[in-house]
C-alpha positions, 0 to 999 in steps of 0.5 A: 502485368495487366493493371487496373490502376487507382490513380492517387491525385488527391488535391492535385487532379487539375494541377500541373503536378498531376502530370503523372496521373495525366500522362498515365490516364491518357497514354497507358494501355492499362485500365483506369479503375478509378481516380482518388481525389476528394475535391471531385469525389462523386463525379466522373473523369470524363466530366472533370478532365475531358482532355484526357480522353478516358472515363473513370469514377472519382472517389474520395478514399482508398477504401471506396477505391477498393470497391472498383477492384484495382490491382495497383495504386499509382502515386499520380503527382510530380511534386517539386523535389519529389516529396510525398503528400504526408496525408497519403501515407495512411492510404498507402498503408491500406493499399499495402494491407490489401495486397495492391501493387503501389507505383511511386514516381517520387524521389521519396521512396516507398522502400524507405518507409519500414512500416510500409515495407513490412506490411507489403511483405505481409500481404505480398504487395509489390512496392515499385519505386519507379525512379530508382535506376539500375545499379550498373550504369556505365560511363558514356562511351560513344556507343549511342553514335553507332546504333542503326536507328535514327534518333530524335529528342525533344528538349524544352524551354522549361520544365512541364512544357509537354516534352513527354506528351510530344514524344509519345504523340510523335512516336504514335504518329510515326507508327500511323505512317508506317514507320517503326517508332519507339518512345524512349522513356527517361522519366517516371511517367514515361516509364509507367507508360512505356513499361521500361526506361530509366529516370535519369534525374535520379542517376548520379551526375557522372552517369547521366550520359551513360544512362541515356546511352544505355536506353538508346543501345537497348532499343528494340532491334526492329525500331527504325526511329527512336523518340527520346523523351527530354527532361528539364531545360538548359535554362532551369538551373535545378535541372540543366545538368540532367538535360545536357547529360541526356542530350549528349548521351542520347546523341540525337540527329534531330531535336524538337524544341517544346515550349509553353506559349506565353512563358518568358521565365521559368515557372519556379524559383529563381524564375530565370528569364528565358531568351527568345526561342530562336536563341534557344534553337541556336543554343541547343543545336550548339550543345548537341554539336559537341557530339554530332550535329543535330538541328531543331526541326520544329517547335512543339508549343503548348497553347493551353489556356488560349482560344483557338484563334489566340493559339493559331496567332501564337503559332504563326508568330513563333514560326515566323520568329524561328523560321520553323514549323510550329504546332500543338499536338493537343490541337491536332498538329502532330502530323505537321510536327512529324513531317518536319522531323521526317524531313529533317531526318531525310536531310541528315546523313546517318552514320552508324 
């Protein structure tokens, strides 16, 4: 389906909770018809968020969005716990009446709203709850150890540090260098970009590793390197189970540790303190080795909020601390990180 998105980000466009909107705007091949955000209505996306690299009008309502001929409405936020902003429901009903597809990456499901379901059925609108996984996921079996592709996984010091962004950027860099890479989506934003995947944080705990294995084993046959999108963090108590299940199920051979510059504790309660990055490297490698050895090849650092000089100083400090290459994909360092990944793969014997 060729989509024209009306991206619903009202009140969140400049917040980190809008990472679904940000990811789709920056990386989706679909058109962006408009963005709904009353705080910035009348301005352009290029003016408000130039770092996203796309332009579209920002409007104040669904009615105004319809004048830009969207095919689909995207709920562009990832709220803690996946709740839906209550004042958005009226807009969703209006979108359903207009026959628009509605894509929802929240844990609060569209299909659980009887009125919305009825009005969508009347108009022929599609309700897409992106996070709902397949109902036939099997337990982990070890098949991911036997695929012919090389497997790279991003892991994080915390949530919302850039794992998806780094994964997409590395996959694109590999393709630029002539390697057939595939981005493997494990979260709602990644699925919206890739067009397929499983949101592993919605999978029953015993089957998370099986879901990751299914994704790896169903990769495109001509892919050479799979870049598996990480979720959560071993140091975030709310999400560590998903992180570990994904790490084991994907069975990576190389890891990329993603980190937000300056972060010393997780951003949400209970604000768990983060260990030094060198200790994180050792812990992730030890956890991966439960299944097979996987070394951390590099540190992908989100240096947002720092000046160029401050960012370069922080990257040098992290590289000195860990003994690994460090770079920020937003500052043009994707090539350096890819070279570290490629070097680690070349130094690792592949047994399928």
